[in-house]
Every structure is written in C-alpha cells, then in structure tokens.
C-alpha positions in Angstrom: 10.2 7.9 -12.0 7.1 10.2 -11.4 7.8 12.9 -8.6 4.5 14.7 -6.4 5.2 18.1 -5.5 2.1 19.0 -2.7 2.2 21.7 -0.7 -1.4 22.5 0.4 -4.5 23.6 3.6 -8.0 22.9 3.3 -10.3 24.2 6.3 -13.1 22.2 7.0 -13.7 23.1 10.5 -13.3 21.3 12.9 -10.8 19.8 10.9 -7.9 21.2 8.8 -5.6 19.5 6.3 -2.1 21.5 5.9 0.6 19.2 3.8 4.0 19.5 2.2 5.3 17.2 0.5 7.7 16.4 -2.1 7.2 12.5 -3.3 9.2 10.4 -5.7 6.7 8.2 -6.6 8.0 4.3 -8.0 5.6 1.4 -7.5 3.2 2.0 -4.7 3.2 4.2 -2.1 1.1 4.1 0.6 -0.8 7.2 2.4 -1.8 5.7 6.1 -3.5 6.8 9.3 -6.0 6.3 11.4 -9.7 7.0 10.3 -10.3 11.2 10.1 -6.3 11.6 9.4 -7.1 13.4 6.2 -6.1 10.5 3.8 -9.1 10.5 1.3 -9.5 14.3 1.9 -5.4 14.5 0.8 -6.8 12.0 -2.4 -9.2 14.3 -3.5 -7.1 17.7 -3.7 -4.4 15.8 -5.6 -7.1 14.7 -7.8 -8.7 17.9 -8.1 -12.0 17.4 -6.5 -11.6 19.8 -4.2 -11.6 23.5 -5.1 -11.4 25.4 -1.8 -7.9 23.7 -1.0 -5.1 26.7 -1.2 -1.7 26.1 -2.2 0.3 23.9 -5.3 0.3 21.0 -6.5 2.1 19.3 -9.4 3.5 16.2 -10.9 6.1 15.5 -13.2 7.2 19.1 -13.2 3.4 20.1 -14.2 1.2 22.4 -12.5 -1.8 21.3 -11.3 -3.0 23.6 -9.0 -1.6 26.7 -8.0 -2.8 30.7 -7.2 -5.3 31.5 -10.1 -4.8 28.3 -11.6 -6.5 25.2 -11.5 -6.1 22.2 -14.0 -9.5 20.8 -14.1 -9.7 16.9 -12.3 -10.5 15.3 -16.0 -7.6 16.6 -17.5 -5.2 15.6 -14.6 -4.9 12.1 -16.2 -6.0 10.4 -12.7 -7.4 6.7 -12.6 -9.2 6.9 -9.3 -10.3 4.0 -7.5 -13.2 4.6 -4.7 -13.8 2.3 -1.6 -16.8 0.8 -3.7 -16.8 -0.2 -7.5 -19.5 2.5 -8.7 -19.8 0.5 -11.7 -22.7 1.1 -14.6 -25.0 -0.9 -12.9 -27.3 -1.3 -16.6 -24.2 -1.8 -18.3 -22.1 -5.6 -18.7 -18.3 -5.7 -17.5 -17.5 -5.0 -21.4 -19.2 -2.2 -21.8 -18.3 -0.5 -18.2 -14.8 -1.2 -19.4 -15.2 0.2 -23.1 -16.8 3.2 -21.4 -13.5 4.2 -19.9 -11.8 3.3 -22.7 -13.2 5.9 -25.1 -13.0 8.3 -22.4 -9.1 7.7 -22.1 -6.3 9.5 -23.4 -5.5 9.8 -27.1 -2.8 10.9 -28.9 0.6 9.8 -29.5 2.0 12.0 -26.8 0.1 9.5 -24.1 0.2 5.7 -24.2 -2.5 4.3 -24.2 -3.4 1.0 -21.7 -5.2 -1.5 -24.6 -8.4 -3.2 -23.4 -7.2 -6.6 -23.8 -4.0 -6.0 -21.4 -6.7 -4.7 -18.6 -8.8 -7.6 -18.9 -5.6 -10.2 -18.6 -4.0 -8.5 -15.5 -7.1 -8.0 -13.7 -8.3 -11.6 -14.9 -11.8 -10.3 -16.3 -12.2 -12.2 -19.3 -14.7 -14.8 -17.4 -16.7 -11.7 -16.2 -17.0 -9.7 -19.7 -20.6 -10.6 -20.3 -22.0 -10.0 -16.7 -23.7 -7.2 -15.0 -22.6 -5.1 -12.0 -25.0 -6.5 -9.3 -24.3 -10.0 -10.4 -20.7 -9.8 -9.5 -19.0 -10.0 -5.8 -17.7 -7.4 -4.1 -13.8 -8.5 -4.9 -14.9 -8.9 -8.8 -16.4 -5.4 -9.0 -13.4 -4.0 -7.4 -11.2 -6.0 -10.0 -13.4 -4.1 -12.8 -13.1 -1.1 -11.2 -9.1 -0.7 -11.2 -9.1 -2.0 -14.8 -12.1 0.7 -15.8 -9.7 3.5 -13.5 -6.6 1.8 -16.0 -7.9 2.2 -19.2 -8.5 5.9 -18.8 -4.9 5.7 -18.9 -3.6 7.0 -16.6 -0.1 8.5 -15.5 -0.7 8.4 -11.6 -3.3 6.0 -9.7 -5.5 7.0 -6.7 -6.6 4.2 -4.5 -9.1 4.6 -1.5 -8.8 1.7 0.9 -10.5 -0.3 -2.5 -10.1 -3.4 0.2 -12.0 -1.6 2.8 -15.6 -3.4 2.3 -14.2 -7.1 1.5 -13.9 -9.9 3.7 -10.2 -11.9 4.3 -11.0 -14.3 1.3 -11.5 -11.4 -1.2 -8.8 -9.4 0.1 -6.3 -12.3 -0.4 -7.7 -12.6 -3.9 -7.5 -9.0 -5.0 -3.9 -8.1 -3.2 -1.6 -9.4 -5.8 -3.5 -7.7 -9.1 -2.7 -4.6 -7.1 0.6 -5.4 -6.3 1.5 -6.1 -9.9 0.1 -2.4 -11.7 3.2 -0.5 -11.3 5.5 -3.3 -12.8 2.6 -4.2 -15.6 1.8 -0.8 -16.8 4.3 1.2 -15.4 2.2 3.7 -13.0 2.9 4.7 -9.7 0.1 4.2 -7.0 -1.0 6.1 -4.2 -2.4 4.2 -2.3 -4.7 4.8 1.2 -5.8 2.3 3.7 -5.1 2.0 7.8 -4.6 -1.5 7.8 -0.7 -2.1 8.5 -1.0 -5.6 6.8 -2.1 -3.6 3.1 1.2 -1.4 3.6 3.7 -4.1 4.6 2.4 -6.6 1.5 1.8 -3.7 -1.1 3.6 -0.5 -0.7 7.8 0.4 -1.2 7.0 3.6 1.1 4.4 5.5 3.1 3.4 8.8 4.1 2.1 8.5 7.9 -1.2 10.7 8.4 -2.7 12.0 11.9 -5.1 15.2 12.3 -4.4 16.4 8.8 -0.7 16.8 9.4 2.4 14.5 7.4 3.7 12.7 10.7 6.7 11.3 8.9 7.6 10.0 5.6 9.8 7.5 3.9 11.0 3.3 3.4 7.8 1.1 4.7 10.6 -0.6 6.9 11.9 2.9 8.3 9.0 3.8 9.4 7.3 0.9 10.7 10.6 0.3 13.0 10.5 3.3 14.8 9.5 3.4 18.5 8.2 6.9 18.8 5.6 6.0 15.9 3.9 3.2 17.6 1.0 4.7 18.4 0.0 5.3 14.9 1.6 2.1 13.4 0.3 -0.3 15.3 0.3 -0.2 19.0 -0.2 -3.4 20.3 0.8 -5.1 16.4 3.9 -3.4 16.2 6.8 -5.0 14.7 8.6 -5.1 11.1 8.7 -5.4 8.0 11.5 -7.2 6.5 11.7 -7.7 2.8 12.6 -11.4 1.4 13.5 -13.5 -1.5 11.7 -16.1 -2.2 14.1 -19.9 -2.7 11.6 -22.5 -2.9 8.2 -24.0 -2.5 7.7 -27.4 -0.7 4.9 -29.5 0.6 2.9 -26.4 1.6 6.1 -24.2 3.1 8.1 -21.5 1.5 11.1 -21.2 2.0 12.8 -17.1 2.3 16.0 -16.0 2.0 16.6 -12.6 4.7 20.1 -11.9 4.4 22.0 -14.7 5.1 19.4 -16.4 6.6 16.6 -18.5 5.8 12.6 -18.3 6.8 10.2 -20.9 6.5 6.2 -19.8 6.1 3.1 -21.1 4.6 3.1 -21.3 1.0 3.1 -18.1 -0.9 1.8 -16.7 -4.2 4.9 -16.0 -5.7 7.3 -16.9 -8.1 10.7 -18.6 -6.7 13.4 -15.7 -7.0 10.9 -12.9 -6.2 11.1 -10.6 -3.8 8.3 -10.6 -1.0 7.5 -8.3 1.8 6.6 -10.5 5.2 5.5 -8.4 8.3 6.4 -10.1 12.0 5.1 -9.2 15.2 7.2 -7.9 18.4 5.2 -9.9 20.3 5.8 -13.1 17.9 9.5 -13.1 18.4 11.2 -14.7 21.4 15.0 -14.0 22.5 17.2 -16.7 23.5 21.3 -16.2 24.5 21.9 -19.7 23.2 20.8 -21.3 20.2 18.0 -23.5 21.3 16.9 -27.2 20.4 14.1 -29.8 20.4 11.2 -27.1 20.1 8.7 -27.3 17.7 9.5 -23.7 16.6 11.7 -23.5 13.0 12.3 -20.6 12.6 15.9 -19.5 14.7 17.8 -16.6 13.3 21.0 -15.0 14.3 20.4 -11.7 15.7 22.2 -8.7 17.7 20.8 -6.7 20.0 21.1 -2.8 19.0 18.2 -1.3 21.4 16.6 -2.1 24.6 13.6 0.9 24.3 10.8 1.3 26.7 6.9 -0.8 26.1 4.1 -0.8 28.2 4.6 -0.8 31.8 4.9 -5.0 32.3 7.2 -4.9 28.6 9.9 -3.6 26.7 10.8 -4.0 23.2 14.4 -5.3 21.5 15.5 -3.7 18.8 17.5 -6.6 16.6 19.8 -6.5 13.7 19.8 -9.7 11.4 22.6 -9.5 8.5 21.4 -5.9 8.5 17.9 -5.7 8.6 15.7 -4.7 11.4 14.0 -6.9 13.7 11.2 -6.1 17.0 11.1 -8.1 19.8 8.4 -7.7 22.7 9.3 -9.2 25.8 8.5 -8.5 29.7 10.7 -6.6 31.9 11.1 -9.7 33.9 12.8 -11.4 30.9 15.4 -9.0 30.3 16.8 -9.2 33.9 
C-alpha cells in the first residue's frame, strides 16, 4: 500500500483549488466530480506540473513539494495518461513503447516493467507494427497506458482516459485498466465524471466540487449518502454492490450478494471473481410480500433502514440486504 499526502492551494481566478488529503492508495482511487471541479488540476499538482501551487505533496514519505523545495515532474516516477493518447504519429506502436522504456527507471532499487509484460497486459501484439494514425481511439488509449507503464512508475495518474471513446470502445478498454494494480502493483488515481466508471473500477473515491474535497472514502459508502446525491448522480442515484461471480450459463451470470443471488447479463469475469455492480434506485421495486408470477427474476429479502426525502413526488428507501445497502426510489403515494 502506498500513501499520498496532499495539502495544497492554487489560485486561478475565479477558480481556486484548496485541498487537504491523506490517502492510503490501494488499487484504483477515483477522483470524481462535475466539470470544473478541479479534478485535472489536482492531478497536475500531484504530477509536479503546477509550479504555482503552494503547500506540500508527499508520496510514500518522500516530499515532492514543500516551501522552498520542488521535485521536478520527471523525477517523481509518475505514469500520466491523458484524455487523448498523445502518441508520436511518426513512430510505430512498438517504437512508441520502446521510447518510453528508454526513459523508464533503471537500477536495482526501482523494479522495471518489461516491454513484453506491458504488451501482453494491454493486448498490443497485433498492433506493434502499426502507426498511431491507423489506430482506433480505444487502441490508442491502450498504447498510451502501456507507454505510461513502461516508465516503471510508482503511481499512475489517469485523466478521463475513456472520455473520448464510444460505449463499445469503453467496454473494450475497462478490463485492461481494472487489472493494472494487481498485475503491476502500481496504484492508480483515476479522474472521471462518469458514475459507472467509478462503480466498475474504483475501490475508493475522492469527491470534488468547486476546488474542494467534499467527501472521501469507500465507493459504496460515498454513493449511498443521500446528502451527496446532487454530486454523485442526482436522478441516477443508487448503490454500488460488491458481488462474487458464481456461474455463467446461457448468457446469464449468477452473482452472490451475501447469502442471496442476482442474475445479470453475462459478464467478462471469471467464476469466483469479485465484481462491483451499480443498481439505480429507480430500478428497485419494493413489496411487503414475496412477489410471484412476474417477469422480474431478481427478488431479494431486505430490511428498510430509513425513509429519506427525495423530490416532491418521491422518497428514497435505504435498504439492508445481508449487510449491504441498497436504495429504492418510490412515490410518496406508494409509501402510504
């Protein structure tokens, strides 16, 4: 586990970033918030690209920035993936990767990520001889991720790497991102304003609004908080559930949620793997007796923990399902 301590301020009138964070980084930590909240600026401060920022930045006990001290970006051993691939168009994929490899950390004190490992993890072998302009957006981003890995970083920063991709390309690249911490042992800070990306990829989340940290913690905890609804989804409020894949059969996956089960469309996940899923509050119906003879196949036994105000017409129920929290949005009339 790595640690990141960040206590900084940066003024760009009328915008001001003022952040105090102490993070234990394991897996993928999402930096989430609306457009203009300061997500990209925060990453640039961590990377050492904002020299005007005041305060302290430290990673694993090593001070990167403080009063009178500044470790330059190229010495922080950070892998940075931008919204666009930023590949060298005159080079092949392999040449782009070898360029990064030459710039990577060397020496016994810094474990080096090998070219073959990055190529295999991002499924790039069929692309090695091609040049960047001939690649799709998803292919370019896979190459960009591999290139960042080949600098042998201690920390990966990913700035909305899927924002320019269509739905099909996003589905293609998400599993590759998901495996990075496990395969390469490098923590990831992942900027996005897409709730579904957070639910699928992240263990923890930092929620930003107007240059301030509004909340931080586990994904499930943050997204079940009603007081953060306007920032974490509004009409798309719901819950992130950690499930385990039990079986695949005829295009359907069976998932374990506590002692109960859910059936969902086939997932690209092995039996036994943990898989987060997001369920919208608007997609949950509530019954006081077990429903029968319905097309609905997912029926869970739950206990109502709280009734919370919603819009003028609706309320939200906070439900407990074997220790996991779920939300349901129903009308006030249905509540009565």
